[in-house]
C-alpha positions in Angstrom: 162.0 183.5 60.6 163.9 183.8 63.6 164.0 187.9 62.8 160.1 187.9 61.6 158.3 190.2 64.4 155.3 187.8 63.8 157.5 184.8 65.8 157.3 187.7 68.9 153.9 188.0 68.2 153.1 184.7 68.3 155.0 183.8 71.3 152.9 186.6 73.1 149.7 185.0 71.9 150.5 181.6 72.7 151.6 182.9 77.1 148.1 185.0 76.9 146.3 181.8 75.9 148.4 180.0 78.7 147.6 182.1 81.0 143.9 182.7 80.5 143.1 179.2 80.1 145.4 178.3 83.5 143.6 182.1 85.6 147.7 183.0 86.0 147.7 186.4 87.4 151.3 186.3 87.5 152.0 185.0 84.3 149.6 188.3 82.8 152.0 190.2 85.3 154.8 188.8 83.5 153.0 189.2 79.8 152.8 192.5 80.8 156.5 193.6 82.2 157.9 192.0 78.9 155.3 194.6 77.2 156.7 197.8 78.8 160.5 196.3 78.2 160.2 195.8 74.6 158.1 198.8 74.6 160.3 201.1 76.3 163.9 199.3 74.5 161.8 199.5 71.0 161.2 203.5 71.4 164.4 203.7 73.3 166.7 202.4 70.1 164.6 203.2 67.3 164.2 207.0 68.3 167.3 208.1 70.7 170.4 206.3 70.2 169.8 205.4 66.5 169.8 208.5 65.0 172.3 209.8 68.2 175.4 207.2 67.5 174.1 207.6 63.9 176.2 204.2 62.6 175.2 202.2 58.9 174.1 199.4 59.0 176.9 197.2 56.8 174.5 197.5 53.6 174.8 200.8 53.3 178.9 200.7 54.2 181.9 201.3 51.9 182.5 197.9 51.7 180.4 195.4 49.9 178.6 193.0 52.2 177.0 190.0 50.9 172.5 191.1 51.9 170.6 188.0 52.2 168.0 189.4 53.8 165.7 190.5 51.1 165.4 194.7 52.6 168.6 196.1 54.9 166.3 198.1 57.0 167.0 201.8 58.0 170.5 203.5 57.4 171.3 203.5 61.2 171.6 200.0 63.2 173.5 201.1 66.6 172.3 199.0 68.3 169.9 196.4 67.0 166.0 197.0 67.4 166.4 193.0 67.5 169.3 192.6 70.4 168.1 195.2 72.7 164.0 194.1 72.1 165.1 190.0 72.4 167.2 190.9 75.5 164.5 193.7 77.8 162.3 190.7 77.0 164.5 187.8 78.3 165.9 189.6 81.3 162.6 190.1 82.5 161.2 186.3 81.7 165.1 185.5 83.8 163.3 187.4 87.0 160.1 186.2 86.6 159.7 182.7 85.5 161.1 179.0 86.4 163.5 177.0 84.2 163.3 175.9 81.4 162.0 178.3 79.8 164.4 182.1 80.5 166.8 179.6 79.3 164.9 178.5 76.0 164.2 182.6 75.7 167.7 183.4 75.8 168.7 181.0 73.6 165.9 182.5 71.0 167.5 185.5 71.7 171.0 184.9 70.7 169.8 183.4 67.7 168.0 186.1 66.5 171.4 188.6 67.3 173.4 185.7 65.5 171.0 185.6 62.5 171.2 189.8 62.1 174.5 189.4 61.1 174.4 186.3 59.1 171.3 188.9 57.3 173.9 191.0 56.9 172.3 193.9 58.0 174.2 194.4 61.3 177.7 194.4 62.5 178.7 192.0 65.3 178.8 195.4 67.7 175.6 196.5 67.1 173.7 193.3 68.2 176.6 193.3 71.2 175.7 197.0 72.2 171.7 195.7 71.5 172.2 193.1 73.9 173.5 195.3 76.8 171.0 198.3 76.1 168.1 195.6 76.2 169.6 193.7 79.3 169.8 197.2 81.2 166.5 198.1 80.2 164.5 194.7 81.4 167.0 194.6 84.7 166.1 198.5 86.1 162.5 197.3 84.8 162.4 194.5 87.4 164.2 196.0 90.1 161.4 198.9 89.6 158.8 197.1 89.7 160.1 195.5 93.2 159.9 198.9 94.5 156.8 200.0 93.0 154.6 196.6 93.2 156.6 195.6 96.5 154.1 195.7 100.0 155.2 198.9 101.9 156.3 197.1 105.4 154.7 198.2 108.2 155.3 199.2 111.3 153.5 197.7 114.8 151.6 200.8 116.3 
């Protein structure tokens, strides 16, 4: 359930509906920033880092592992897309929303990472590297949003 992509889609839909009901522009912006962070993280990990780093998942390795999941996924597992995507969104939410939401999202992201190890589809190092990649993406996108969307200082005169 935690590793299912529909979990995040349901959360995004819930946030969208809350923002719509409250007419909260800030929440809409947060949802937009999270979507960009997730998309960039997913693309960077899947199409750039995984093929470049080429580290196989435990289920494709030479040492037999207990596989709880129904399938193993693609051959390469470094970095974990689930971990990177979750942490990119977590950092964005941490920087934009107030308590308790950042802590709740962080807890969910950490549980997703642990579930990927439990399922036998990632090594712990692949999860940790995914967290680092996603955290960096979320942080740099947040800083970029401050630079791009902040109001310029006007000098008198």
